[in-house]
C-alpha positions in Angstrom: 0.1 0.3 0.2 1.1 3.1 -1.1 1.4 5.7 1.8 0.2 8.9 2.2 3.2 11.6 3.1 1.9 14.4 5.0 3.4 17.9 5.9 2.6 19.3 9.1 2.4 23.1 8.6 2.9 24.4 12.1 3.8 22.1 15.4 2.2 24.3 18.5 -0.6 23.1 20.4 -3.0 21.8 18.2 -0.3 20.7 15.3 2.1 18.5 18.2 -1.3 16.4 18.6 -2.0 15.7 15.2 2.2 14.3 15.5 1.1 12.4 18.4 -2.1 10.8 16.9 0.0 10.0 13.8 2.9 8.5 15.3 2.0 6.8 18.2 -1.1 5.1 16.7 0.4 3.9 13.0 -1.5 0.7 12.7 -5.3 2.2 13.9 -4.3 4.5 11.3 -3.6 2.6 8.0 -6.7 0.4 9.4 -9.1 3.2 9.3 -7.0 4.5 6.1 -6.9 1.6 3.6 -2.8 2.8 3.7 -0.7 4.3 5.9 -0.4 7.8 6.4 3.3 9.2 7.1 4.6 12.4 8.7 6.7 13.1 6.6 7.9 16.8 7.1 7.0 19.7 9.9 7.3 22.9 8.8 7.9 25.6 12.2 9.0 29.1 12.9 11.5 28.4 16.0 13.2 24.7 15.2 14.6 25.2 19.2 11.1 25.1 20.8 10.2 22.0 22.9 8.2 19.4 20.9 7.0 15.8 21.5 9.5 13.6 21.5 8.0 11.1 19.1 8.8 14.1 16.5 12.2 13.3 14.6 14.5 16.0 14.1 15.2 15.3 11.3 12.1 15.7 9.4 11.8 19.7 11.0 12.4 22.2 9.3 11.7 26.4 8.9 11.4 26.4 4.9 7.9 25.8 3.4 9.5 25.5 0.0 10.8 22.1 1.3 7.0 21.3 1.5 6.1 23.2 -2.2 8.9 21.3 -4.1 8.8 17.5 -2.8 6.3 15.9 -5.0 6.2 13.0 -2.5 4.4 14.9 -0.3 0.2 14.9 -1.0 -1.3 16.6 2.2 -0.3 19.8 4.1 -1.9 20.3 7.6 -1.7 24.3 8.2 -2.4 24.7 11.7 -0.4 27.8 12.0 -3.2 30.0 13.0 -3.8 33.5 12.1 -4.7 34.8 8.3 -2.4 36.7 6.3 0.7 34.2 6.5 -1.7 31.4 6.5 -3.8 32.3 3.6 -0.4 32.9 1.5 0.7 29.5 2.5 -2.3 27.3 1.7 -2.6 28.9 -1.9 0.8 28.6 -2.6 -0.1 24.6 -1.5 -3.1 24.0 -3.1 -0.6 25.8 -6.7 2.0 23.4 -6.0 -0.6 20.4 -6.1 -1.0 19.5 -2.3 -4.9 19.0 -0.4 -4.9 20.7 2.1 -6.4 20.3 5.7 -6.6 23.6 8.1 -8.1 23.9 11.3 -8.0 27.6 10.5 -11.8 29.2 11.2 -10.9 33.0 10.7 -9.2 31.9 6.7 -12.3 30.4 6.1 -14.6 32.8 7.0 -12.3 35.6 5.6 -10.8 34.0 2.6 -13.4 31.0 1.7 -14.1 31.8 -1.6 -10.7 32.3 -2.2 -9.4 29.5 -0.9 -11.9 27.2 -2.1 -11.6 28.6 -5.5 -8.1 27.4 -5.6 -8.8 24.2 -4.4 -11.0 23.8 -7.9 -9.2 25.3 -10.2 -6.1 23.2 -9.3 -8.0 19.9 -8.5 -7.1 19.9 -5.2 -9.2 19.5 -1.9 -10.1 21.7 1.1 -10.9 19.6 4.7 -11.5 21.9 7.4 -13.3 19.6 9.7 -11.5 21.0 12.8 -12.2 24.7 12.4 -15.6 24.5 14.0 -16.3 22.7 17.4 -12.8 21.1 18.0 -13.9 17.5 18.1 -17.6 17.5 17.6 -17.8 16.5 14.0 -20.3 19.0 13.0 -19.1 19.8 9.2 -19.1 16.0 8.6 -22.8 15.7 10.1 -24.1 18.6 8.3 -22.4 17.8 5.1 -22.7 13.7 5.2 -25.3 12.7 8.1 -27.9 15.3 7.3 -27.1 15.7 3.4 -31.3 15.2 2.9 -32.2 17.7 4.9 -32.9 21.1 4.1 -31.2 23.0 7.3 -33.9 25.4 8.9 -31.8 27.0 11.7 -29.4 26.1 14.2 -28.0 27.6 17.3 -24.1 26.8 18.7 -21.9 27.4 21.9 -19.5 27.9 20.1 -17.1 29.2 21.8 -15.5 27.9 25.2 -13.3 30.3 26.8 -17.0 32.2 27.0 -18.9 29.3 27.8 -16.7 28.3 30.6 -16.9 32.0 32.2 -20.7 32.3 31.6 -20.2 28.5 33.6 -18.5 30.3 36.7 -20.5 33.6 36.8 -24.3 31.6 36.9 -23.0 28.6 39.2 -20.3 30.4 41.5 -21.8 34.0 41.3 -18.1 34.6 40.0 -17.4 38.5 38.9 -16.6 38.6 35.1 -13.2 39.6 35.7 -12.3 36.9 38.2 -14.2 33.9 35.8 -12.1 35.6 32.7 -8.8 35.5 34.9 -9.7 32.0 36.1 -9.9 30.6 32.2 -7.1 32.2 31.1 -5.1 30.5 34.3 -6.3 27.1 32.9 -5.5 28.0 29.2 -9.0 28.8 28.0 -8.3 32.0 27.2 -5.5 33.6 25.8 -3.4 36.7 27.4 -5.3 39.1 25.1 -9.1 37.2 25.0 -10.6 40.1 22.7 -11.5 37.4 20.1 -13.0 34.8 22.1 -15.2 37.1 24.6 -16.4 40.0 21.8 -18.2 36.9 19.4 -15.6 37.5 16.4 -14.4 33.9 16.9 -17.8 32.5 17.2 -18.8 34.4 14.4 -15.9 33.1 12.2 -17.6 29.5 12.9 -20.9 30.9 12.1 -20.1 31.8 8.7 -18.6 28.5 8.1 -21.9 26.4 9.8 -24.0 29.0 7.3 -22.0 27.8 4.0 -22.4 24.6 4.6 -25.9 24.1 6.1 -27.5 26.7 3.5 -24.9 27.2 0.9 -25.4 31.0 1.9 -21.8 33.0 1.4 -22.1 35.3 4.3 -19.8 38.1 4.7 -17.8 38.4 7.9 -19.1 42.0 8.6 -22.9 41.4 7.6 -22.7 39.0 11.0 -23.5 41.3 13.9 -22.2 40.4 17.2 -22.1 41.2 20.7 -19.5 39.2 23.3 -20.1 38.6 27.1 -17.7 41.5 28.7 -20.7 43.3 29.7 -22.7 40.8 31.0 -23.4 41.6 34.8 -24.0 39.5 37.8 -26.9 41.1 38.4 -28.0 40.3 35.0 -27.2 36.4 35.4 -29.4 36.8 38.5 -32.0 38.4 37.3 -32.3 35.7 34.7 -32.2 32.9 37.5 -34.7 34.4 38.7 -37.0 34.4 36.0 -36.2 31.0 34.9 -33.4 31.6 32.6 -29.7 30.7 32.1 -27.7 33.3 29.9 -25.3 31.7 26.9 -23.5 33.1 24.3 -25.2 31.6 21.0 -24.4 31.8 17.2 -27.5 31.6 15.3 -29.2 30.8 12.0 -32.8 31.0 10.6 -33.9 30.4 7.5 -37.4 31.9 6.6 -38.1 29.9 3.3 -39.9 31.5 0.7 -43.2 29.4 0.8 -42.7 29.3 -3.3 -39.2 27.6 -3.2 -37.9 24.9 -4.7 -35.5 22.7 -3.7 -32.6 24.5 -4.9 -33.0 27.1 -2.5 -34.8 30.3 -1.6 -35.5 32.8 1.2 -33.6 34.8 4.0 -31.0 34.4 6.3 -30.7 36.0 9.8 -28.1 35.2 11.7 -25.8 36.8 15.0 -23.5 36.2 17.8 -25.0 37.3 21.0 -25.8 36.1 24.5 -29.0 35.1 24.2 -31.3 34.1 27.6 -32.6 30.4 27.5 -34.8 28.7 29.6 -32.9 26.4 32.0 -33.7 23.0 30.9 -33.0 23.3 27.6 -30.3 20.9 26.2 -28.1 24.3 25.7 -28.4 26.2 28.4 -27.1 23.1 30.5 -23.7 22.6 28.6 -20.8 23.8 30.8 -18.0 24.7 31.2 -15.6 24.8 28.3 -17.7 22.4 26.1 -19.5 23.4 23.0 -22.7 22.1 21.5 -24.7 22.8 18.1 -28.3 22.4 18.1 -29.6 21.7 14.6 -33.2 21.4 13.2 -34.2 19.8 9.6 -37.2 19.8 7.8 -36.7 15.7 7.6 -34.6 14.7 10.7 -36.4 17.2 13.2 -34.1 18.1 16.3 -30.6 17.1 16.6 -27.9 18.1 19.1 -23.9 17.6 18.6 -21.9 18.0 22.0 -18.6 17.7 23.4 -15.0 19.3 23.6 -14.5 22.3 21.6 -11.0 23.1 21.1 -8.1 21.9 23.1 -5.3 19.9 21.7 -6.1 16.2 21.2 -9.8 16.8 20.2 -8.9 19.3 17.7 -6.0 16.9 16.4 -8.7 14.2 16.6 -10.5 16.1 13.8 -7.6 17.1 12.3 -6.4 13.5 11.1 -9.9 12.4 10.6 -9.8 14.5 7.8 -6.3 12.7 6.7 -8.2 9.4 6.7 -10.8 10.6 4.8 -8.4 11.7 1.8 -5.9 8.8 2.1 -9.5 6.7 1.6 -10.2 9.1 -1.5 -13.5 10.1 0.4 -12.7 13.8 0.9 -12.1 14.4 -2.8 -15.4 13.3 -3.8 -16.8 15.5 -1.5 -15.0 19.0 -2.3 -15.8 18.7 -5.6 -19.8 17.4 -5.0 -20.6 20.1 -2.1 -19.3 22.8 -4.4 -18.6 25.2 -1.3 -18.1 29.2 -1.6 -18.7 28.3 -5.6 -20.5 31.7 -5.8 -23.9 30.0 -7.2 -26.9 31.2 -6.1 -29.3 29.5 -4.2 -32.1 32.3 -3.6 -31.3 32.9 0.1 -30.6 36.5 0.7 -29.8 37.8 4.3 -32.6 39.1 6.5 -31.4 42.4 7.9 -31.2 41.9 11.8 -34.0 44.8 12.0 -36.5 42.4 11.0 -35.3 39.7 12.8 -38.4 39.0 15.8 -37.7 37.6 19.0 -38.6 38.5 22.7 -36.1 40.6 25.1 -35.1 40.8 28.6 -34.7 44.5 29.3 -33.3 46.1 32.2 -33.2 49.8 33.5 -32.1 51.8 36.4 -34.4 54.3 37.1 -35.2 56.4 39.9 -37.7 56.0 42.3 -41.0 58.0 41.6 -44.2 57.6 40.4 -44.5 57.6 36.4 -41.3 56.0 35.3 -43.1 52.6 34.3 -45.8 54.1 32.8 -42.9 56.2 30.8 -41.2 53.3 29.7 -44.4 51.1 29.2 -45.7 54.4 26.9 -42.4 54.1 25.0 -42.5 50.3 24.6 -46.6 50.4 23.1 -45.1 53.4 20.9 -43.0 51.2 19.5 -45.4 48.4 18.7 -44.1 46.3 22.0 -46.1 44.7 24.9 -44.6 43.7 28.2 -45.0 40.1 29.4 -43.8 40.9 32.9 -42.4 42.9 35.3 -40.0 43.0 38.2 -39.1 45.6 41.2 -36.7 45.0 43.1 -36.4 47.0 46.0 -34.3 50.6 45.4 -30.6 51.3 46.8 -29.6 54.8 48.0 -27.2 57.0 45.9 -26.0 60.6 45.9 -29.2 60.9 43.4 -31.7 59.3 45.0 -33.2 56.1 45.5 -32.0 54.0 42.0 -34.6 50.7 41.2 -33.4 48.4 39.1 -36.5 47.9 36.6 -36.6 44.3 34.4 -38.9 43.6 31.5 -39.6 40.7 29.6 -41.3 41.5 26.3 -43.4 39.2 24.0 -42.2 39.0 20.6 -40.8 42.3 18.5 -39.1 43.4 15.6 -35.4 43.5 16.7 -35.5 46.9 15.0 -38.2 48.1 16.9 -36.7 47.1 20.2 -33.3 48.4 19.1 -35.0 51.7 19.1 -36.6 52.2 21.7 -32.8 51.9 23.5 -32.0 54.5 22.6 -34.8 56.3 23.9 -34.5 55.0 27.0 -31.2 56.4 27.2 -32.6 59.6 26.9 -34.5 59.7 29.5 -33.8 61.4 32.9 -35.3 58.9 35.1 -33.2 56.4 33.5 -29.7 56.6 35.0 -27.5 54.0 33.6 -27.6 52.4 30.1 -30.0 50.4 29.0 -29.1 46.4 29.4 -31.0 44.0 27.5 -30.8 40.5 25.4 -32.7 38.3 23.0 -34.8 35.6 24.9 -34.2 32.1 23.0 -37.8 30.6 23.9 
């Protein structure tokens, strides 16, 4: 059996895990791929950096050309991260006749069309199971297992860092700052956690899932996103009181055109935002650094995919699964058949965020005096928003007088109508702090 020779581009956390699986379990890999998968070259920036003992120093290099110019190397695994250098490397590798496996969600979210067009042009495959959900095989589920379905919606907890932070805040009463520090201590969060906590990482992954689930080439800039840095312990507590848990969700919903055929049609709405979920719903119970994706298909109904969404070995597991598919010849056929990021229109357009219907949670810090609730209710009514429930706790003394939290749950309303009320509330003299609001996911 001719081996599949593989080059590893990057040998950090994930790359080391890939090398470890390939080098420590060759019999298992050969049995499942139908041929040996051999690690032939490892390209790194710093050859002196400590690496797993199983990686022979003889195959380590800093020169990408040793991969590009070697006709014996069939596949390159890109796990360096970042966008600019990785984009150039992947395009060069495809042009050199190498199939590519990548875990780089930012690269695909921002340059997926360019990368996949290059793959088709050079008749090489791009496999990317590890780019979303780490060890959760969500890419395979959407492209293979659910292929008979029109996907109608998906909701995902796609960032383990944020989920770990929110779990600590919810279960232990930890402040956001303390929960973030613990996430950094455990290695879940980077020293600069911005891309995680501001929703960017989850939005990158949502852009990829939208392409696979709906065939929609969604510009990354079109995905509205709010992160978790502004979540206050008070809102965690009020959510609990109302029977809800706050989670950072990446969500997409397809409103199908009644006249649509199986070739597509309809409007797709997407966002990344903290969302209040009822305590007993499956996604509300996903804890710590775990990820989960809830998918609704028109034939299969509801499905849920759960597991570790990041980390060395879960992500390496997904990378090696792609290598096995390439060795067996499955990935090449899938790449050609799916025609991802091909620019082909399926009649799906993006629905403006302002048009998306939702219920909302609203917290206002207001002066404790007659007429304030009536004033708030009038503004909501003027924007065609009805109130589902109101909670008003005892006030707290401040230099400005008694201040009370006013908690309102609305009935379903257009998002644009609701966000218009926020600007009005924040201009009221009786409102003493910026309004806080979150969509409600029931």
